[in-house]
SERO-4910 file (N, C-alpha, C, O; in steps of 0.05 Angstrom, whole numbers):
BEGIN
 pado doro    nc1    nc2    nc3   cac1   cac2   cac3    cc1    cc2    cc3    oc1    oc2    oc3
  Unk    A  -5311   1399    151  -5312   1407    178  -5307   1384    196  -5309   1361    189
  Unk    A  -5299   1391    219  -5292   1369    237  -5315   1363    256  -5329   1381    264
  Unk    A  -5318   1339    261  -5339   1330    279  -5329   1328    307  -5308   1316    312
  Unk    A  -5342   1341    328  -5332   1341    355  -5332   1313    367  -5316   1308    385
  Unk    A  -5349   1296    358  -5350   1269    369  -5328   1251    357  -5323   1229    368
  Unk    A  -5317   1260    337  -5296   1244    324  -5270   1247    339  -5262   1269    346
  Unk    A  -5258   1225    344  -5233   1225    359  -5210   1232    341  -5208   1223    318
  Unk    A  -5193   1248    352  -5169   1255    336  -5149   1233    337  -5144   1221    358
  Unk    A  -5139   1228    314  -5118   1207    313  -5092   1219    321  -5086   1242    314
  Unk    A  -5076   1204    335  -5050   1215    343  -5033   1221    319  -5033   1206    299
  Unk    A  -5019   1243    321  -5002   1250    299  -4978   1232    299  -4969   1224    321
  Unk    A  -4969   1225    277  -4945   1208    274  -4921   1225    281  -4916   1246    270
  Unk    A  -4905   1214    299  -4881   1228    306  -4861   1223    284  -4856   1201    275
  Unk    A  -4849   1245    275  -4829   1241    255  -4803   1233    269  -4799   1240    293
  Unk    A  -4785   1220    256  -4761   1210    268  -4741   1231    275  -4721   1225    289
  Unk    A  -4745   1255    266  -4725   1276    271  -4729   1290    298  -4711   1304    308
  Unk    A  -4753   1288    310  -4757   1301    336  -4751   1282    358  -4753   1258    356
  Unk    A  -4742   1294    381  -4736   1277    404  -4761   1272    420  -4779   1289    421
  Unk    A  -4762   1249    433  -4786   1244    449  -4787   1262    474  -4767   1271    484
  Unk    A  -4811   1266    484  -4815   1282    508  -4804   1266    531  -4812   1243    534
  Unk    A  -4787   1278    549  -4776   1263    571  -4798   1256    591  -4816   1271    596
  Unk    A  -4795   1232    602  -4814   1223    622  -4799   1225    649  -4778   1212    653
  Unk    A  -4810   1240    668  -4797   1244    694  -4809   1224    714  -4833   1216    713
  Unk    A  -4792   1216    733  -4801   1198    753  -4820   1212    772  -4817   1235    778
  Unk    A  -4839   1197    781  -4858   1208    800  -4850   1197    827  -4846   1173    831
  Unk    A  -4849   1215    847  -4839   1208    874  -4863   1206    893  -4881   1222    892
  Unk    A  -4861   1185    909  -4881   1183    931  -4872   1202    953  -4849   1211    953
  Unk    A  -4889   1207    972  -4881   1225    994  -4858   1213   1010  -4840   1228   1019
  Unk    A  -4858   1187   1014  -4836   1174   1029  -4810   1177   1013  -4789   1182   1025
  Unk    A  -4811   1173    987  -4786   1175    971  -4776   1204    971  -4752   1208    973
  Unk    A  -4794   1223    969  -4785   1251    970  -4773   1258    997  -4753   1272    998
  Unk    A  -4785   1248   1018  -4774   1253   1045  -4746   1241   1048  -4729   1253   1060
  Unk    A  -4743   1217   1037  -4717   1204   1038  -4696   1220   1022  -4673   1223   1031
  Unk    A  -4704   1229    999  -4686   1245    982  -4678   1271    997  -4654   1278    997
  Unk    A  -4697   1284   1008  -4690   1309   1023  -4671   1303   1046  -4653   1318   1051
  Unk    A  -4676   1280   1060  -4659   1273   1082  -4630   1267   1073  -4611   1275   1085
  Unk    A  -4628   1253   1050  -4601   1246   1040  -4586   1272   1031  -4562   1273   1033
  Unk    A  -4601   1291   1021  -4589   1316   1012  -4585   1336   1034  -4572   1356   1031
  Unk    A  -4596   1329   1058  -4593   1347   1081  -4611   1371   1079  -4604   1393   1089
  Unk    A  -4634   1369   1066  -4652   1391   1063  -4675   1388   1082  -4683   1366   1089
  Unk    A  -4686   1411   1091  -4709   1410   1110  -4735   1402   1096  -4738   1406   1072
  Unk    A  -4753   1391   1110  -4779   1383   1099  -4801   1403   1105  -4825   1396   1105
  Unk    A  -4794   1428   1109  -4813   1448   1117  -4827   1462   1094  -4843   1480   1099
  Unk    A  -4822   1454   1070  -4836   1465   1047  -4822   1490   1035  -4832   1501   1016
  Unk    A  -4800   1498   1047  -4786   1522   1037  -4766   1515   1015  -4753   1534   1004
  Unk    A  -4762   1490   1009  -4742   1482    989  -4754   1483    962  -4776   1473    957
  Unk    A  -4739   1496    944  -4749   1498    916  -4733   1478    899  -4714   1466    908
  Unk    A  -4742   1474    875  -4728   1456    856  -4700   1466    851  -4682   1450    848
  Unk    A  -4696   1492    850  -4670   1503    846  -4651   1496    870  -4627   1492    866
  Unk    A  -4662   1496    894  -4646   1488    918  -4637   1459    915  -4614   1453    921
  Unk    A  -4655   1442    907  -4648   1414    904  -4626   1411    882  -4607   1396    886
  Unk    A  -4629   1425    860  -4609   1423    838  -4582   1434    848  -4562   1423    840
  Unk    A  -4582   1455    864  -4557   1467    873  -4542   1447    891  -4518   1444    889
  Unk    A  -4557   1433    908  -4544   1413    926  -4532   1390    909  -4510   1381    914
  Unk    A  -4548   1381    890  -4539   1358    873  -4514   1367    857  -4495   1352    854
  Unk    A  -4515   1391    846  -4492   1401    830  -4467   1403    848  -4445   1397    838
  Unk    A  -4470   1412    873  -4446   1414    890  -4435   1386    897  -4411   1382    899
  Unk    A  -4453   1366    900  -4444   1339    905  -4429   1328    881  -4409   1314    883
  Unk    A  -4440   1333    857  -4427   1324    832  -4400   1338    829  -4381   1325    821
  Unk    A  -4399   1363    835  -4374   1378    833  -4353   1367    852  -4329   1366    846
  Unk    A  -4361   1359    876  -4342   1347    895  -4331   1321    885  -4308   1315    889
  Unk    A  -4348   1305    871  -4339   1279    861  -4320   1282    837  -4304   1265    832
  Unk    A  -4322   1304    823  -4306   1307    799  -4282   1325    803  -4267   1331    783
  Unk    A  -4277   1335    827  -4253   1352    832  -4228   1335    830  -4228   1311    835
  Unk    A  -4206   1348    822  -4181   1333    820  -4170   1324    847  -4156   1304    848
  Unk    A  -4177   1338    868  -4168   1330    894  -4188   1310    906  -4202   1315    925
  Unk    A  -4188   1286    894  -4207   1266    901  -4204   1257    930  -4224   1251    943
  Unk    A  -4180   1255    940  -4175   1245    967  -4187   1264    987  -4200   1256   1006
  Unk    A  -4184   1290    983  -4195   1310   1002  -4225   1309   1002  -4238   1310   1023
  Unk    A  -4237   1308    978  -4266   1307    977  -4277   1281    988  -4298   1281   1001
  Unk    A  -4263   1259    984  -4271   1233    995  -4269   1234   1025  -4287   1223   1039
  Unk    A  -4248   1246   1036  -4245   1249   1065  -4267   1266   1076  -4279   1260   1097
  Unk    A  -4273   1288   1063  -4295   1306   1072  -4321   1291   1072  -4337   1294   1090
  Unk    A  -4326   1276   1051  -4352   1262   1049  -4353   1240   1071  -4374   1237   1083
  Unk    A  -4331   1226   1076  -4331   1206   1097  -4335   1219   1124  -4349   1208   1141
  Unk    A  -4322   1242   1129  -4325   1256   1154  -4354   1265   1158  -4365   1262   1179
  Unk    A  -4366   1275   1137  -4394   1284   1138  -4413   1260   1143  -4431   1262   1159
  Unk    A  -4408   1238   1129  -4425   1214   1133  -4422   1204   1162  -4442   1196   1174
  Unk    A  -4397   1203   1172  -4393   1194   1199  -4406   1212   1219  -4417   1203   1239
  Unk    A  -4405   1238   1215  -4417   1257   1233  -4447   1254   1234  -4459   1257   1256
  Unk    A  -4459   1247   1212  -4488   1243   1212  -4496   1219   1229  -4518   1218   1240
  Unk    A  -4477   1199   1231  -4482   1175   1247  -4472   1178   1275  -4474   1159   1291
  Unk    A  -4461   1201   1282  -4451   1206   1309  -4423   1194   1313  -4416   1188   1336
  Unk    A  -4408   1189   1292  -4381   1177   1294  -4360   1198   1288  -4365   1220   1278
  Unk    A  -4335   1191   1295  -4312   1208   1290  -4294   1193   1270  -4292   1168   1271
  Unk    A  -4281   1208   1253  -4262   1196   1234  -4234   1200   1245  -4227   1222   1254
  Unk    A  -4217   1179   1243  -4190   1181   1253  -4172   1168   1233  -4179   1147   1221
  Unk    A  -4148   1179   1229  -4130   1167   1210  -4116   1142   1222  -4116   1138   1246
  Unk    A  -4104   1126   1205  -4092   1101   1214  -4069   1104   1233  -4067   1090   1253
  Unk    A  -4052   1124   1228  -4029   1129   1246  -4038   1137   1274  -4027   1127   1294
  Unk    A  -4058   1154   1276  -4068   1162   1302  -4081   1139   1316  -4078   1135   1341
  Unk    A  -4096   1123   1301  -4109   1099   1313  -4089   1079   1323  -4092   1068   1345
  Unk    A  -4068   1075   1308  -4046   1056   1316  -4033   1067   1341  -4026   1051   1359
  Unk    A  -4028   1093   1342  -4015   1105   1366  -4033   1102   1390  -4023   1095   1412
  Unk    A  -4059   1106   1387  -4078   1103   1409  -4078   1074   1419  -4079   1069   1443
  Unk    A  -4078   1056   1401  -4078   1027   1408  -4053   1020   1423  -4054   1005   1443
  Unk    A  -4030   1030   1414  -4005   1024   1427  -4004   1035   1455  -3996   1022   1474
  Unk    A  -4013   1060   1458  -4014   1073   1485  -4034   1058   1503  -4028   1056   1527
  Unk    A  -4056   1049   1493  -4075   1034   1509  -4063   1008   1518  -4067   1000   1541
  Unk    A  -4048    994   1500  -4035    969   1508  -4014    974   1530  -4012    959   1549
  Unk    A  -3999    996   1527  -3979   1002   1548  -3992   1009   1574  -3983   1001   1595
  Unk    A  -4015   1023   1573  -4029   1030   1598  -4040   1005   1611  -4039   1003   1636
  Unk    A  -4050    986   1595  -4060    961   1607  -4037    946   1620  -4040    934   1641
  Unk    A  -4013    946   1608  -3990    933   1619  -3981    946   1645  -3976    932   1665
  Unk    A  -3980    972   1646  -3973    986   1670  -3993    981   1693  -3985    977   1716
  Unk    A  -4018    981   1686  -4039    975   1705  -4036    947   1717  -4039    943   1741
  Unk    A  -4031    928   1699  -4028    900   1708  -4003    897   1726  -4004    883   1746
  Unk    A  -3981    911   1719  -3957    910   1736  -3962    923   1763  -3953    913   1783
  Unk    A  -3977    945   1764  -3983    958   1789  -4001    940   1807  -3997    938   1831
  Unk    A  -4020    926   1795  -4037    908   1810  -4021    885   1821  -4025    876   1844
  Unk    A  -4003    874   1804  -3986    852   1813  -3967    861   1836  -3963    846   1855
  Unk    A  -3956    885   1834  -3939    895   1855  -3954    899   1881  -3944    893   1903
  Unk    A  -3979    908   1879  -3996    911   1903  -4001    884   1916  -4000    881   1941
  Unk    A  -4007    864   1900  -4012    837   1910  -3987    826   1924  -3989    816   1946
  Unk    A  -3964    829   1911  -3939    819   1922  -3932    833   1948  -3922    821   1967
  Unk    A  -3937    859   1949  -3932    875   1974  -3950    865   1997  -3941    863   2019
  Unk    A  -3975    860   1991  -3994    850   2011  -3985    823   2022  -3986    818   2046
  Unk    A  -3976    805   2004  -3967    779   2013  -3941    780   2029  -3938    767   2049
  Unk    A  -3923    797   2020  -3897    800   2034  -3902    812   2062  -3888    804   2081
  Unk    A  -3921    830   2064  -3927    841   2091  -3939    819   2109  -3933    819   2133
  Unk    A  -3955    801   2098  -3966    779   2113  -3944    760   2122  -3945    750   2145
  Unk    A  -3925    755   2105  -3902    738   2112  -3886    751   2135  -3878    738   2154
  Unk    A  -3882    777   2133  -3866    792   2153  -3880    792   2180  -3867    793   2201
  Unk    A  -3907    790   2180  -3922    790   2205  -3927    762   2216  -3939    758   2237
  Unk    A  -3917    742   2201  -3920    714   2210  -3947    702   2204  -3955    682   2216
  Unk    A  -3963    715   2187  -3990    705   2181  -3988    679   2164  -4004    661   2168
  Unk    A  -3969    678   2146  -3966    655   2129  -3936    649   2127  -3919    667   2131
  Unk    A  -3929    624   2122  -3900    618   2120  -3890    628   2093  -3905    629   2074
  Unk    A  -3864    634   2091  -3853    643   2066  -3856    624   2043  -3858    632   2019
  Unk    A  -3857    598   2049  -3861    578   2027  -3888    580   2014  -3891    571   1991
  Unk    A  -3908    592   2027  -3935    594   2015  -3940    621   2002  -3962    627   1993
  Unk    A  -3920    638   2001  -3923    665   1990  -3932    664   1960  -3950    678   1953
  Unk    A  -3919    647   1944  -3926    645   1916  -3955    635   1913  -3970    645   1895
  Unk    A  -3964    617   1929  -3991    607   1928  -4011    630   1934  -4031    633   1919
  Unk    A  -4005    646   1954  -4023    668   1960  -4023    690   1939  -4044    702   1934
  Unk    A  -4000    694   1926  -3999    713   1904  -4018    704   1881  -4033    720   1871
  Unk    A  -4016    679   1873  -4033    669   1852  -4063    669   1861  -4080    675   1845
  Unk    A  -4068    663   1886  -4095    662   1896  -4108    689   1895  -4131    692   1887
  Unk    A  -4094    710   1904  -4105    737   1904  -4107    748   1876  -4125    763   1870
  Unk    A  -4089    740   1858  -4091    749   1830  -4116    737   1817  -4129    751   1801
  Unk    A  -4123    713   1824  -4147    700   1813  -4172    710   1826  -4193    713   1813
  Unk    A  -4171    716   1852  -4194    725   1867  -4186    747   1886  -4176    741   1908
  Unk    A  -4189    773   1879  -4180    795   1896  -4192    796   1924  -4180    808   1942
  Unk    A  -4215    783   1928  -4227    783   1955  -4211    766   1974  -4214    768   1999
  Unk    A  -4193    750   1965  -4175    734   1982  -4155    751   1997  -4144    743   2017
  Unk    A  -4151    776   1988  -4134    794   2002  -4146    801   2029  -4132    804   2049
  Unk    A  -4173    803   2030  -4187    808   2055  -4184    784   2074  -4181    787   2098
  Unk    A  -4185    760   2063  -4181    736   2079  -4153    735   2091  -4150    729   2114
  Unk    A  -4133    742   2075  -4106    743   2085  -4103    764   2106  -4088    759   2126
  Unk    A  -4115    787   2103  -4113    808   2123  -4127    800   2149  -4119    809   2171
  Unk    A  -4147    782   2148  -4161    774   2172  -4146    753   2188  -4153    748   2211
  Unk    A  -4125    741   2177  -4110    721   2192  -4094    735   2213  -4081    755   2208
  Unk    A  -4095    725   2238  -4081    739   2260  -4050    737   2255  -4040    718   2243
  Unk    A  -4036    757   2265  -4007    757   2264  -3996    733   2279  -4008    724   2298
  Unk    A  -3973    724   2270  -3958    702   2283  -3974    676   2283  -3970    659   2301
  Unk    A  -3993    672   2264  -4008    647   2263  -3990    625   2253  -3990    603   2264
  Unk    A  -3975    629   2232  -3959    608   2220  -3930    609   2230  -3918    588   2234
  Unk    A  -3920    632   2235  -3892    635   2244  -3891    654   2268  -3899    677   2265
  Unk    A  -3882    644   2291  -3880    663   2314  -3858    683   2309  -3836    676   2300
  Unk    A  -3864    708   2314  -3845    729   2309  -3831    739   2334  -3810    753   2333
  Unk    A  -3842    732   2357  -3830    739   2383  -3817    714   2395  -3824    691   2388
  Unk    A  -3797    718   2412  -3784    696   2425  -3803    682   2444  -3819    694   2458
  Unk    A  -3801    655   2443  -3818    639   2461  -3800    617   2473  -3780    610   2461
  Unk    A  -3807    607   2497  -3792    585   2509  -3767    592   2524  -3750    575   2527
  Unk    A  -3764    617   2534  -3740    624   2548  -3746    628   2578  -3733    644   2591
  Unk    A  -3763    613   2589  -3768    615   2618  -3789    635   2625  -3804    645   2608
  Unk    A  -3790    640   2651  -3811    657   2661  -3801    685   2668  -3815    700   2680
  Unk    A  -3777    691   2660  -3767    718   2664  -3750    721   2690  -3739    742   2694
  Unk    A  -3749    701   2707  -3733    703   2732  -3704    697   2725  -3698    679   2710
  Unk    A  -3687    713   2736  -3658    709   2732  -3647    690   2754  -3656    692   2777
  Unk    A  -3628    674   2747  -3615    657   2766  -3594    673   2781  -3580    690   2770
  Unk    A  -3591    667   2807  -3571    680   2823  -3543    671   2815  -3524    687   2814
  Unk    A  -3541    645   2808  -3515    634   2799  -3520    619   2773  -3542    608   2769
  Unk    A  -3501    618   2756  -3505    602   2731  -3509    573   2738  -3498    563   2758
  Unk    A  -3525    560   2723  -3530    532   2727  -3505    516   2721  -3492    521   2701
  Unk    A  -3499    497   2739  -3475    481   2736  -3476    464   2711  -3456    461   2697
  Unk    A  -3498    453   2706  -3500    435   2683  -3496    449   2656  -3489    436   2637
  Unk    A  -3500    476   2655  -3497    490   2630  -3472    507   2629  -3458    507   2608
  Unk    A  -3466    521   2650  -3443    539   2650  -3421    526   2668  -3425    526   2693
  Unk    A  -3400    517   2657  -3379    506   2675  -3366    529   2690  -3361    551   2680
  Unk    A  -3360    524   2715  -3346    543   2731  -3317    535   2735  -3311    511   2731
  Unk    A  -3300    553   2743  -3272    545   2746  -3268    524   2767  -3249    509   2766
  Unk    A  -3284    523   2787  -3281    503   2808  -3288    475   2799  -3279    456   2811
  Unk    A  -3303    473   2778  -3312    446   2769  -3295    436   2746  -3300    413   2737
  Unk    A  -3277    450   2737  -3260    440   2714  -3231    439   2723  -3222    455   2739
  Unk    A  -3218    421   2711  -3189    419   2715  -3176    429   2690  -3181    418   2668
  Unk    A  -3159    449   2693  -3147    460   2669  -3130    440   2653  -3127    443   2629
  Unk    A  -3119    420   2666  -3101    402   2652  -3116    380   2637  -3108    374   2614
  Unk    A  -3136    369   2648  -3149    347   2634  -3175    355   2620  -3185    340   2603
  Unk    A  -3186    378   2626  -3211    388   2613  -3236    373   2620  -3256    376   2607
  Unk    A  -3235    356   2642  -3258    341   2650  -3273    356   2671  -3262    370   2688
  Unk    A  -3300    352   2671  -3317    363   2692  -3315    346   2717  -3311    321   2716
  Unk    A  -3317    358   2740  -3317    344   2765  -3342    351   2780  -3352    374   2779
  Unk    A  -3352    333   2794  -3376    338   2810  -3370    335   2839  -3388    338   2856
***
């Protein structure tokens, strides 16, 4: 008879049987991370069969012959989870080229505006033509200098209206010293007489 206090000796495993599998034990944090990676909710409605179905579909995607399509889909899904967009190289190169062209056009328009502002100041006599290049470089380096140029009064550097022509009174007779008259010249010798 067997004694209840006597401990049973473990049975010897014969070499023909396979060992009992040992499964990993998951902490709550590890299980939550696994659910998150698989895209499963943590509300308790997920069964072991649901987890296996997701894993089997992921394995099937990796082993399909159309590896490039599944890789693209996986990359797109991973990028979407991070809030990113996936773009192919040709589209990205085209976008970069168009952006460079737009920056060039914008810079040319800004330069044309600066040159127009300076040429208008030259036309109004605010600055001499020889200083136009200086003002173009100055405004390109510091756009607020355009306001300074605009504040310069017209005809500061170059008078644009006639000056020095008298007081507006007309002479009754031409001045002898400037306009020779027929009475003061001799047609034969060309000398002035007084």
